[in-house]
N, C-alpha and C positions, 0 to 999 in steps of 0.2 A: 821670191821675196825671202828675206832672212830675218830671224827674230831679233838679232842684235840691233839691226837698223830700225826695225819696226817699233822697238821699245825706246825710241829716242826721248831723252829727258830734256832736250833743248826746248826752251820756251819760245813761243811765237813772238818775234820781235828781238830775240837774242842775236848777237853776232858771232857767238862762240858756242861750241858744244859743251854739254855737261856730262859727267860720268856718274853712274849709279853709286859707285863705291865711295864717292866723296860726299854723299848726302848725309844730312843730319838724321840720325836714327830716331830722334824723338818726333820728327815731323817729316815723313818720307816724301820725296819729290812729287810723286803722283797724287798723294793725298792733298797736297796744296791745291791741285786742280779742283777737287771736290769743294774745298773750303771757299775758293774764289767764286764758284758758281752759286753756292748757297747764299753768299752775301751780296750777290748781284741784284739790281733792281728788276732785271728781266725775269729772274727766277721768282722773285716775290709776287709778280703779277699772276703767276700760275695758280695762286690760292683762290682766285676768282675767275678762273677760266673753265669752260665746260670740258668734261671728259666724255660723259654720255648724255646726261640729262641737263639741258641748259637751264640755269637759274632755278635749280631745284629748291623747294622750300623745306626739304627734310635735311637733317643734320648728319646723315650717314652715307649719302651718295658721294662718290668720289669726284674730286676736282682734278684738274691737270696736276696740281701740286701733290696731292696725296698719291695719285697714280705714279707720278715721277719718282717719288720717294720709295714706293713699293717696287718699282722697276729697278731702282738702284740697289735695293737689298737683294733681290733675286740676281741681278747682274754681278754683285760682289761675290756671291756664292759660286756662280758659274765661273767667274774669272779665277778665283782661288783654287777651285777643284781642277780646272784645266791647267792652271799654272803649275800646280804641284807635279803633275805628270810631265809637262813640258820641260821642267827643270831636270827631271831624270833623263829625259830623252836628249836634252841639249845641255850637258854639264858645263859648257863654256859660259852659259848665262849665269850660273851660280858663282863661277869664278870671278865674273865681272861685278858681283854684288847683288844681282837680282834675286828676289824672293817670290814665293807664290802670292804673297800679299800685294806685290806690285801689279800682278795681273788683275787681281781683284779690285785694286784701287783705280786702275785705268778703266775697267768696264763699269764700275760703279759711278765714276765721274761722267763718263760718256752717257750712261743710262739716265742719270739724274737730270741731264740737260737735253735729253733727246727730243723733248717737246718745247724747248725754250723759244723757238721761233714761230710757234703756231698762233694764229689769230684767235680772237674771241669767237664764241658760238660754235666750237667744235670744228670738225673738218668742213662743215658748210661755210665757215669763215674763209678758208682758202678758196673755195669755189666762188664765193660772193665777190672777192677781190678779182678773181679771174674773169668772171662774167661781166664785171663793170667795164673791163677793157676789151672784151670779146664781143659783147652784144649790147652793152650799155653806153652811157655817154662817153666813156673812154675810148671807144672804137675809133674816134676821129684822130687819135694819135698814131694809128697804125702806120700810115705812110711816112711818118717822121722818125721812125725807129728802124734799126736793123732787124732782120728776121729773128735773130736770137734774143735781142732785147725785148721784142714784142712777145716772144714765146715765154720769156721769164715772167711777164705780167699776166698773160692770159692763162698760164698754168702756174699761178703764184704758189710757191712751194714752201711750207713751213720748215723743211729741212734746210733749204737754201737760205732762208731768212735767219735760221739759227746760226748757220756758219757766218753770216754777215755780222750778227750780234757778237759772236765770240771773237772775231778777228779784226773788226773794223777799227781803224785808228781814228782818234779825234784830237782836237787841239790839246796838246800837252800830254796825250796818252797814245803811246805807240804799241800796236800789237793787240788791241782789244783787251780781253781779260788775261792775256799773256799765259795761256795754258800750254802744257807740254804738247809737242807734236804727236806723241803717241796717243794722247787722249783725243786730240783733234782728228787723228786718223780713224780711231775707233768710232767717233761720232759720225763719220761720213758713210752712211749706209748706201748712198747712191753717188759714187764718185764720178760724176759726168756732168756736162752742161745740158741745157734744156733741149737742144737739138743735136742730132736727130732724136725724135721721140720714140722710146721703146724700140731701138734698132734690133735687139735680139730678145730672146726669152730668158736671158740670164737675169738673176735676181737683182744684180747691180744696175740693170738698165730699166727697172720698173718705174723709177722717178728720176729726178735730177737733184744734185746736191749743192750747187752754188750758182749765184747770179753772175752775169757778165761783169758786174762791178767788182766782184771778188775773184776774178779769174787768176790774177797774179798771186794772190794769197793762196788759192787752192793749189796752183802749180808748185809753189814754195813748199807746201805741206807734203804733197805726194812725192816730190823729189827728195826731200829730207828723209822720208821714211822708206824710200826705195820701193814704193808701190808700183806694181806692174802695169804698164800701159796696155790698154785693151784695144784701142783703135788709133790709127794714124790719121784718119780722115776727119776726126773730131776729138775734142778733149774728153777722153773716157778712160777710166782705170778700173782694174779689179780691186775688190775691197781689201782694206786692212783686215786681217783675220779676226781680230777681236770685235769688229763690227757685227760679225755673225752672232756673237754672244750678246751684244747689246740688243740686236733684233730679237733674239730668242727670249730675252728677259721681258721685252715689251709684249711680244706675242703671247707669252705665258700669262702675263698679268691682265692684258685686256681681254683675252679669251675667257679666263676663269672669273676675274673680278667684276667685269662688266655683267657677266651672267649672274653673279651673286647679287649685284645691285638690282638687276631685273626681278629676281626672286623676292628680295626684301621690299621692293616697291609694289609687289603684287602684279607686275606686268606679265610674269610667267607663273603658271600654276605650279604649286610646290611639289606635289607628288610626281607630276610629269617631269619637272626639271631635275629633281633629285635623282631620278632614274638615269638621266644622261650623265650626271657626274659619277654615279656609281659605276657605269659602264667604263669610265675612264680609269677608275682606281680599283676595279674589282679584284685584282691580284694582290692588293696591299691592304685592303680594308679590314679593320678589326670589327667584326660583326657585333660582338658582345658590347664593345664600347659604343658603337654607332647606335645600337638599339636602346642603350641606356639614356640617350639624349632625347629629351622630351619636347624641346622647343625648336622651331624651324631655324632660327638664327644659329643655334648651336649645331644643328645637323649640317646646315650649309657651311658653317665655318670649319667644321671638321673635314668635310669633303673637299672644301677649297684648299685647305692646308695640304691635304694628302695629294690632291691633283697637282698643285704647284711642285711639291717634292718629286712626284712621279715624272713630271715633264722636265725638271732640272736634271734628274738622272739621265733621261733620254737625250737631252741636249748635249750634256757633257760627253756621253758615249759616242754620239754621232760626230761631234767635233773632233774628238781624239782619233776616231777610226778614219776620219777623212782629212787629217792634218795636211798631208802632202798635196791633196787636190785643192784644199783651201789656199795653201801657199802659192800654188801655181795658177790659181784662178779658174780651174776647171770644175770646181764645185759650184753649180749654177742655181741652187735652190736655197731657201731658208732651211735652218736646221729642223724646224717642226714639220716642214713639208716632206722630210725624209723619215719622220718618226713613225713608229709602228701604231701610234694612236691617231694617225692622220684622219681616219674616218670619224672617230669619236669627236675630235676637235672640230671638224667641219660641221658635224651635226649641231654642236653647241653654238658655233658661229652663226649657222643658218637660223636657229631659233632666236638668237640675239638680234639679228637683222630684222626678222619678222615681228618680234614682240617688243623690242626696245628701240632700236634705231629708227624704225618706221612707225613707232607709236604716235598717237595724235599729239600728245604733250610735246614730244621732241620736234615733230614736223612743224607745229604751229610756231614754236619759238625760233626754229631755224629760218622760217619765212620772215619773221620780224628781223632777224639778224641780217638777212640779205638786204632789206630796205635800209637798215641803219648803216651798214658798211658802205653801200652805194652812195648814200647821202653825204656821209663823212668824207669819202674820197673826193666827191665832186666839189664840196666846199673848200677843202684844203688845197686841192690841186689848182683850182681856179685862182685862189688867193696867191699861191706861190708862183704860178705862171704870170699873173698880172704884175707881181713884184719884179719878176725878171725882165719885163719890158717897160718898167717904170710907168705902169698904168694902174696902180693900186687905187681902189676905192677906199673910202673910210671903213667900210665893212671888211674889206680884205685886210686892212691894217689891224683891225680888232681881232680877226680870225687868227692872224699870224702871231699875235701876242700869246695865243694858247698853244702854238706849235713850238716845241723846244728848239733852242738855237742849233743843236747838232743836226737837226733835220733841215736846216735852212742854209747850210754851208755847202760849198762846191756844187751849186745848183745851176751853173751856166748851161749844162746839158739837159735837155728835156727828159731823157731816160733817167738821169739821177733824180730829178724832181719827182717824177712819177713813182720811182722805186722808193725814195725816201718817205714820201707820204704813205705809201702802202705799208712800209715797214713800221712807221709810227702807229698807224691804225692797228696793224697786227700785234703791236705790243700792248694794246689796251686790254684791260680786263673786261669781262662781260658787262659788269655794272657801270664801269667808267664809260664804256662806249655808249651805253643807254643814256647816262647822264649828259654826256657831251652832245649827243644827238638831240636831246630835249632842249638844251640851251641854244644850239645853233638853229633849231627850227622854231624857236620862240616859245616852246612849251616848258616854261621854267617853274611851273607850279607842281 
């Protein structure tokens, strides 16, 4: 892979290429991507989607929105710092008009939308959709779908749904949000289809990145960017290099900030937890400054900032040391998996799993989320299927009045109907899903 092609400014839906040198300096090409995402309805719904604690009643726990904004800030720093060195290594990029800010803008845009396709109720939302088709009422559709179509549904993936949101054309709108190919490439952490599942231990094979409905859009993106094909027996590619930075930004934020939420909520003992953060930043901590902080929140905030800075430095160094391997696809782990603080990071994640993700409050609300999502899927899929065979009941007609028109078009194929309803429900915020469930089950009080 080569950087000039990987930094394509061409927008999804364009018929001609764009050059960096012709861009308006007051609003750089890749910065437009960030703007379009921020103003999208899919991004707005993240303000009421679970990051860690579903439907938290406190005002400081992170939502998907605040998490995504923080990831974008870290991602911008990673991109700029890497970009500065890459321009020195590849002077032809500077001659073409690229700046280190371009790298920052691409990573920031891809990072701010990295969760845009995730369903309500956290990662259990993905599992709830998958379980409906695997073991719930939706299993009856298995024999009417191709193997890959069925796998898309039983392993419903927020990353693939995000790619669908970003690229899907609608009546009068071609190319989805019309983002640059470079940003779309950096968004694709798992540039493969749903089958075969985890064919290798390469990080790019951990999940999948597009539904069968977006196969042509995916191939268009990877071909425009010159991303390297990984397998000839299935659609599978090595990552766009900047996807490693997007992943690192996400890993840094959820590792450290989820842990911070757990401490502030009282789910993790303060003295016990602070020691784990100190182990991560021991070489950089200002002991005098730390000891002068008298409140838990201040101590945690100081250690959090220091930890993020430490892991940014590590990620930048690892990326630059392995640039060639990343460009050839032979770098097979995440950046933090190669970091010298891997043991400390794993300790923090283990505590977060035990004390936060598996806490009673989280589990009880995730259980409720399973039921809500399964019921919503059943009601909308039934109505849409009945409409397709001209067998709508009055109830079906009423239900479909609440389903936006864009999810009712091009539904001659069963797979399209099932995926469109799944995507519609995945786009709901936590609170909206609860309200809709109450209305459809007759509990309107």
